[in-house]
C-alpha positions in Angstrom: 94.9 89.5 -35.9 93.4 90.5 -32.6 93.7 94.2 -33.2 90.6 96.2 -34.3 90.9 99.8 -35.2 88.9 102.2 -33.0 87.9 105.3 -34.9 86.5 107.7 -32.3 89.5 110.1 -32.8 88.6 110.3 -36.5 85.4 112.2 -35.6 86.3 114.0 -32.3 89.0 114.8 -29.8 89.5 111.6 -27.8 91.7 110.4 -25.0 93.6 111.9 -22.0 96.9 111.5 -23.9 95.6 113.2 -27.1 97.5 116.5 -27.6 97.0 116.8 -31.3 93.2 117.0 -31.5 91.0 115.2 -34.0 92.9 113.2 -36.7 92.9 115.0 -40.0 90.8 113.2 -42.7 93.7 112.5 -45.0 95.6 110.9 -42.1 92.6 108.8 -41.3 92.5 107.5 -44.8 96.2 106.6 -44.6 95.6 104.8 -41.3 92.7 102.8 -42.8 94.7 101.8 -45.9 97.6 100.7 -43.6 95.2 98.7 -41.4 94.0 96.8 -44.4 97.6 96.1 -45.5 98.4 94.9 -42.0 95.4 92.5 -41.9 93.5 94.5 -39.4 90.0 93.5 -40.5 87.7 95.2 -38.0 86.6 98.8 -37.5 84.8 100.1 -34.5 82.8 103.3 -34.7 79.6 104.9 -33.4 77.1 107.5 -34.3 78.1 109.4 -31.2 81.7 109.7 -32.4 81.2 113.0 -34.2 81.9 112.6 -37.9 83.7 109.2 -37.6 81.1 107.3 -39.6 81.2 109.8 -42.5 85.0 109.8 -42.5 85.0 106.0 -42.8 82.4 106.2 -45.6 84.5 108.6 -47.6 87.7 106.5 -47.0 86.0 103.3 -48.3 85.5 100.3 -45.9 85.3 97.4 -48.4 86.4 94.1 -46.8 86.3 95.5 -43.3 84.0 94.2 -40.6 82.4 97.4 -39.3 80.8 97.7 -35.9 78.7 100.7 -34.9 76.5 101.7 -32.0 73.0 103.0 -31.5 73.0 106.7 -30.7 71.8 107.2 -27.1 68.7 109.4 -26.6 65.3 109.6 -25.0 63.7 108.2 -28.2 65.7 105.0 -27.7 63.6 104.4 -24.6 60.3 106.1 -25.7 60.2 104.9 -29.4 62.8 102.1 -29.5 61.8 100.4 -32.8 61.6 103.6 -34.9 64.8 105.0 -33.2 66.8 101.9 -33.9 65.6 101.8 -37.5 66.6 105.5 -37.9 70.0 104.8 -36.4 70.8 101.9 -38.7 69.6 103.9 -41.7 71.8 106.8 -40.8 74.9 104.6 -40.1 74.6 102.7 -43.3 74.2 105.9 -45.2 77.2 107.5 -43.5 79.3 104.4 -43.9 78.2 103.9 -47.5 77.6 100.2 -46.9 74.6 97.8 -47.1 75.1 96.0 -43.7 77.1 96.1 -40.5 79.1 93.3 -38.9 77.8 94.4 -35.6 75.5 96.9 -33.9 75.8 97.6 -30.2 73.8 99.6 -27.7 75.9 102.5 -26.4 73.7 102.6 -23.2 72.9 98.9 -22.5 71.0 99.7 -19.3 68.2 101.1 -21.5 67.2 97.5 -21.8 66.1 97.6 -18.2 63.5 100.3 -19.0 59.9 99.2 -19.5 60.5 99.4 -23.2 63.6 97.2 -23.0 62.0 94.2 -24.6 60.9 96.3 -27.5 64.4 97.7 -27.9 66.0 94.3 -27.9 63.4 93.0 -30.4 64.2 96.0 -32.7 67.9 94.8 -32.7 66.9 91.2 -33.4 64.7 92.4 -36.3 67.7 94.1 -37.9 69.6 90.8 -37.7 66.6 89.0 -39.3 66.6 91.5 -42.1 70.3 91.0 -42.7 71.2 94.6 -41.9 73.5 93.5 -39.0 75.3 90.3 -38.4 75.7 90.5 -34.7 73.9 92.5 -32.0 75.3 93.4 -28.6 76.2 95.9 -26.0 79.1 98.2 -25.0 79.4 98.0 -21.2 81.3 100.0 -18.6 82.1 96.9 -16.5 80.9 93.5 -15.3 78.2 95.1 -13.1 76.3 96.0 -16.3 76.4 92.4 -17.4 75.2 91.2 -14.0 72.0 93.2 -14.6 71.4 92.0 -18.2 71.3 88.2 -17.8 67.8 88.0 -19.4 69.2 88.9 -22.8 71.4 87.1 -25.3 74.2 89.0 -27.1 76.4 88.0 -30.0 79.0 90.6 -29.2 80.1 92.4 -26.1 82.5 95.2 -25.9 84.0 95.9 -22.4 87.0 97.7 -20.9 90.0 95.7 -19.7 93.7 96.4 -19.2 96.6 95.6 -16.9 95.1 97.8 -14.1 91.5 97.0 -14.7 90.9 93.2 -14.7 87.3 93.2 -13.5 86.0 91.4 -16.6 88.3 88.5 -16.0 88.2 88.5 -12.2 84.4 88.5 -12.2 84.2 85.4 -14.3 82.4 87.3 -17.1 85.1 87.0 -19.7 85.0 83.2 -19.5 81.2 83.1 -19.2 80.7 85.2 -22.3 82.9 82.9 -24.3 81.0 79.9 -23.1 77.8 81.6 -24.1 79.2 82.0 -27.7 79.5 85.8 -27.5 82.4 87.5 -29.3 84.4 89.6 -26.8 86.0 92.9 -27.9 88.1 94.8 -25.4 88.5 98.5 -25.3 90.5 100.8 -22.9 93.6 98.7 -23.4 95.7 101.8 -22.6 93.2 103.4 -20.3 92.7 106.2 -22.8 96.4 106.5 -23.3 97.2 107.0 -19.5 99.1 103.7 -19.4 101.4 104.8 -22.3 102.2 108.2 -20.9 105.6 109.0 -19.2 105.1 109.5 -15.5 106.0 113.2 -15.6 103.2 113.9 -18.1 100.4 112.2 -16.2 97.8 114.8 -15.0 97.6 115.9 -11.4 94.3 114.0 -11.1 96.1 110.7 -10.9 98.3 111.6 -7.9 96.2 109.4 -5.5 97.2 106.4 -7.6 100.8 107.3 -8.0 102.1 104.3 -6.0 100.2 101.9 -8.2 101.3 103.6 -11.4 104.9 103.6 -10.2 104.7 99.8 -9.5 103.3 99.4 -13.0 106.1 101.5 -14.5 108.8 99.6 -12.6 107.4 96.2 -13.6 107.4 97.2 -17.3 110.9 98.4 -17.0 112.1 95.3 -15.2 110.6 93.1 -17.9 112.5 95.1 -20.6 109.2 95.9 -22.3 107.7 99.1 -23.7 104.5 100.2 -22.1 102.8 99.4 -25.4 104.1 95.9 -25.5 103.1 95.3 -21.8 99.5 96.5 -22.4 98.9 94.6 -25.6 100.9 91.5 -24.5 98.8 91.2 -21.3 95.5 91.2 -23.2 96.8 88.9 -26.0 97.4 86.2 -23.5 93.7 85.8 -23.0 92.3 83.3 -25.6 88.8 84.4 -24.7 89.4 87.9 -26.1 88.5 88.1 -29.8 89.5 91.7 -30.5 91.4 94.5 -28.8 90.0 97.8 -30.0 92.7 100.5 -30.2 92.7 104.0 -31.5 95.6 105.6 -33.3 96.5 109.2 -34.4 99.1 108.3 -37.1 100.1 105.4 -39.4 103.3 105.0 -37.4 101.3 104.2 -34.3 99.3 101.7 -36.2 102.5 99.8 -37.2 103.8 100.0 -33.6 100.6 98.6 -32.2 100.3 95.7 -34.7 104.0 94.8 -34.0 103.5 95.0 -30.2 100.4 92.9 -30.3 102.5 89.8 -30.8 104.5 90.4 -27.6 104.5 87.6 -25.1 104.5 88.9 -21.5 105.3 87.3 -18.2 102.6 87.0 -15.6 101.7 90.5 -14.3 101.7 90.7 -10.4 98.3 90.6 -8.8 99.1 93.8 -6.9 99.2 95.8 -10.2 95.5 96.4 -10.6 92.7 98.5 -9.2 89.0 98.4 -8.7 88.7 102.1 -7.8 86.0 103.3 -10.3 87.3 106.9 -10.1 90.6 105.7 -11.5 89.6 102.9 -14.0 86.5 104.6 -15.5 87.6 107.5 -17.7 84.1 108.8 -17.7 84.5 109.8 -14.0 87.9 111.5 -14.4 88.0 115.2 -13.4 90.9 116.6 -15.4 
C-alpha cells in the first residue's frame, strides 16, 4: 500500500480546501482505526502540527510506522544535540511509543549552518541508539536537495503532483532511489486545490486559470475523478515508496485507498508548472 496517512489536520487547521477546521479527536481515532483495517501502515506527523502527536498517542499507534519531524527553532542551530534529544523525547512521550520509524528535519537547510555537522551527527546518534530507524529531511523542492549533497539520508519527503513534477524532472527522484533513500511524496493534491471544483478555487489562482482548466479538461476526457487522476499519476512512479495524504473523514480515507489503485494514461507535458508562487503553498496569499 503506497498510501501513508498525514496527520497535520488532526492537530491544526490545514489545507486550502479545508472548510471544516481541525478534525475532531473521535473522528481522528476512527480514521486511524480504518487506516489500520485498510493496510495503511505509515503515519506522518510532526511536533509543529499542533496537538497531532498527542492525538495519535491517545488513539494508539501499535503496528504503525510513525514518522515525525524535528521542531524548527533557533536552538536547532545554536544547540543542535540537546535540541534534537529534547525533540525526540517529547515526540516519543506524546506518541506513547519507544521509537520512531523515521525522524526528519522540518528545516533541512539548517544543515548548511556552521553547526550543521553537529545537527546531522545528533540525528545519526538517535539512529545508533535505536530511537529512530531512519533519518532524513522534508524538502520544499529539488533545489534543497542540490544544496545538501554532502549528507546521506535514509528518507526524503518532497512535494510532487500532476502540476508540480520538479522532483522527477530534475532527476532527483531517480537519484534518491539509486542512493537507497526511501521517497515519500506529499502535496499530492496541492493542499486540496487539485480536488476543488473550478468555481470554488480562490481568486488568488486566477493567473493560472488556463493551466487549471487544461487539467480539469484532461481529467474529464479520461473519465477519471480528480482524486483518481492525482493518485494514479503518482502511483505510476515505481521510485515513490509512499504518498502522504491527509483526510478529514473515514469516507475520504476509503475513497483515497480505492483511488490509489487507478491506472492513468500519460499526462500531457503541458499540464505542469514551475511557478513557485503557484506550486508552493507556503507562498500563497489567500
